[in-house]
N, C-alpha and C positions, 0 to 999 in steps of 0.2 A: 318560978315559971307558972305555978298554979295561979298566983295572984295576978300575974300579967295576963294570963288567959281570961280570968274573970273580968279584968278591966277592959280588955279588948271586946269581950262579949257585951259588957254594959254599954260601951261606946257604940257598938254596932246596933244594939237595940235602940239607943237614943236617936241615932241618925235615921234608922229605918222608921221610927215613929215620927220624926220630923218630916221625912219625905212623904209619909202617909198623910200627915196633917196638911201639908202643902197641896197634895193631890185632891184631898177632900175640899179644901178651900177653893182650889181651881175649878173643880166641877161645879161647885155652887156658883162661882162667879161667872163661868161660861154660860150657865143657864139663865142668869139674871142680866148679863151685860153683853159680852161679845166683842171681838176684836174690830179695830179699824186698821186699814192698810194704807200704805203710801200710794199716791197716784203714780201710775207707771205708764210708760209709752210716750210717744210724741203727742203734744197737744193738738187737738183738732183745730181746724180753721175757725170754728165757732168760739172755742176757748181763747184762741189768740186774739180774735176781735174783742171778746169780752175783756181780756186783760188790758188791751189798749184803752177801751172805754172806761174801765174801772179806775184807771190812774189819770185820766185826762181831765184836768180841772177846767178846760175850756168848754166842756160839755155841761154847762150850768148857766143859770141866769146871770150871775155876776162874773163868770169867766174865771173864778178862783176856787171853786168848790168841786171836788171830785168825790166819788164813792169812798176813795181812800182817805178823804179828809176826816172821816169819822171812824176809821178802822186802821190803826197804825201797826206797823210791823213790830215796833218795840213794845207794843201792848198786846201782842199775839192776836192781832186782828180785831181788837176792841178799842176802847178809848178811855184813857185814865181820867178824863174829865167827867163829872157826873152827867153833864148834858153837852151836846155838841152843837156848834153854830151851823146854821144852814145858809143857803145861797141868798136868802132874803135878810140875813143878819139877825134872825131870831134863833133861840135855842130850842133844840128838840125837847119834847115833853117827857121823854124817858131816856134812860141810859142806853148807849149804843152797845149791843152785845157783839161778840166776836163773829166774824164771818167764817172762821176756820171750822171745818167739819159740820157746817150748818145745812148743807143742801138736802140731806136725807131726812130732816125733820118734817113731820106731817103738817106743821104750821110754823109760821115765823112771826117775829116781833113779840113784844111782851103780852099783847092781847090775843095773839094767835089769829089775827085778822088778815094775814096774807097766807095763802095756801101753799105756794111754792116759791122757790128762790127767783124764778122768772117773774112771778107776780110782784114780788117785793121790789125787784130791780125796776120793772116798768113803772110801778107806783112811785118810786123815788124820783122820777123825772118831775112830777108835779109836787113832790114833797120836798125832801132835803135839797134837791138840785134846783128847785124854784121856778121851773117853767110854768107859764100860765096855761098851757095846753100841750097836748102831745104833738100837735102840728108844729108848735113853736120849737119843740125839742128836735123834731126831724129837720126843720129848717136850719137850725144851728149845726146839726151833724152834717148836713149837706154842705153848708158853707165851709166846714172843716175838712171836707173831702172824704167823708166816710162812706158815701153811697156805694162806691166800687167795692169796698171791703165787705159790705153787707151782701152784695150780689155774689161775691166769691165764696162767702161763708155759707150762704143759703141758696145754692144754684137751682134747687128744685122748686122753690117757692114762686108762686105767681107774682107776689109782691114782697120781694126779699128785703126791701128797705122799709122797715116798719118798727114801731115801738115794741110790738110783740117780739120781734126778733132781737131787738135791743135787750129785752129781758132774757130771752133764751141764750144769748151770747154771754151775758153776765153770769147766768146760772152755770153755763158750761165751764167758765173760768173758775168760779167758786167751787165747783165739784172737784177741781184738782187740788184744793187747799186742805188736804188731810194731814193730820199730825199724829201718827202712831207714836206711842210712848212706852216707857218701861212696863206699864200695866199690860199692854198688849203682848209684850214678850213673855210676861208671866202667864198670861192666858194661853199662849202658844206652847208652853211647856218648860220655860226657863225658870227654875226655882230661884235662881240667884238674881233675877231681874228686879225683885223687890227686897228691901231690907226687912228684917224681922219686925221692926216697928211698923213698916208699911203694911205688912201682912196682918199684923194685929189691928191696924186701922181699917183694913178691908173687912176683917171679920166683924169689927164693931159697926162699920157702915151698914153691913147686912143685918146684924142682930138687933140693933136698936131702931131700925125702921127707915133709914135714909133711902135704901134701895126701893122702897115702896113707890116712890115717885121718881127718883133719879136712877132709872134703869135703861136698858138698851145700850147699844154700842157707844152712844154719846153720853151715857149716864144722865139722862134727862132729855128734855125737848120733845117728849112724846105725848104729853098730856097737859091738861089745865087743872089748876088746883087753887083753892082759896089760900091766900097768904095770911096766916093768922088763924089756924084751925083751933088752937087752944086759947089764945088771947090775941088781942089786937096787935098787929105787927109793929105799929108805930110806937108802942110802949117800950119796945126793945131797940128798934132802929134809931129812934129819935128823929124820924122824918119830919121835915119842916112843913110838908104838905101831905095830906091824906089823899091817896089816889084810889078812886073807886074801882079801878080795874076794868074788866069787861063790861061791867054795868054801864060804863060810859057809852058803849056802842049798842048794847042789847036792851038796856033798860029793864032787865029781868033781875029780880031781887036775888035769885040764886047765883047771879054772876057778880055780885058786889064783892070787891077785893079778890076776884079771881084773876090769875095771871097764868101765862104759859110757864110751866116748870122749866127753868133754864138748864141747859146741859152743863156738865162740869168739866168737860175737856179743857185743859189749860187754865183751870180756874185759879190756880196759884199765881197766874200772870195777868189776870184780867180785872184786877181791882180798879175802881170801887165796886161794891156789890149791891145787888137788888135793882129793881126797876128805877129807883131814884138815886142810885149811887150813894146811898146814905151811910153805908158802912165801909170803912177804908181798909180794914185788915181781914185776912182770911180766918184767923182764929176767932175773931169776934163774930164774923158772919156765921161760922159753924155754931157758936153758942146761941146766936139769935134763932137759927133754924131749929135747933134742938128744943129751945124754949117755946117758940110760938107754934111750931108744927107738931111736936111730939110731947110737949109738956115735961121735958127732961132738963135737969141741970147736970151738965157734964163735969166730971172730976178732971183735974189737970192732966192726968195721964191719958185718959180716953181722948180728951181734946187733942193732945199732942199726937197721939196715934192717928186720929182722923185727919189732921192737917198733913201729917207725913204721907198718908195714903193719897190724899188729894194732890200732893206734889208729884206723885208718880204718874199723874195724868198729863204732865207737861211734855209735849213733843217739840220737835225742832220746827222753827219757822220755815214754811215751804220755800224752796229755792227760787220759785217763780213769783214770790210775793213781792214784786217790785215792778216798775214800769218796764215795758219791753226793752230788751237790751241791757237792763241793769240788774238782772237777777244773778243767782249763784249757780245756775245750771251749768253742767259740764257737757 
């Protein structure tokens, strides 16, 4: 009986210590990151309009290219191709990032040159969608019968039918595309939401310095940083073309090879990686980042822990990520 009591005491101490470690890790993570939550409630008229426009390939120069043409559901709102074809038949200059969880970022695109999701959407009319002018885009949407939907979605506006409201509608829809994951359940207090390996990976993610740039609820997307702090990035990625980053638009030397730090939500599902899609697997991408940003060579166990943690950031594809009437909403 005495030996049994000792064993019970040892096990109790072990589990108490484990729970305490989880709570300490959670407090650290909450301070650095923060939860995201599923979108709730009925979609607004603006979001419903944005949804229709997002999936409508007719709203483009060639009549075959939609916003969704570069952001696939099976790729968790990203594109598994390194570069995406636009409505003019050309390839985009950089890899298409996911639209899931993207709206709250302070800047968008790899160079951080679009300030809001509305700016990005409106700009895409003359970009990937190929229209020669915003007037041409409005003319096409009018031909397709969209003007009445704009007036219903923006009844207080003096000019509801505008490309600015096109951007606002797309942003409203994209704001509904959130993907809470196991990591969020852990932050909310569920110790069992993460495996022990994922907890170890979270600890390593914080301790070796990944969280210095990949922080906030999206684990990134909040800052700009040079890609290749310790050594030139292309030495590790094998990139076929060296991209000058923000230097291309600012012409400032301090912006050479500077890109927006990508968020890591759903990163296990959004390969290939980096601005040029030069790395195909997540484990190699993690090794590249450790090497060129932190000057570290990861051992196999730490690498496996980090990859496992990053997999805990994968959420469900939003039920409304499909054309109107084709989603999984109940």
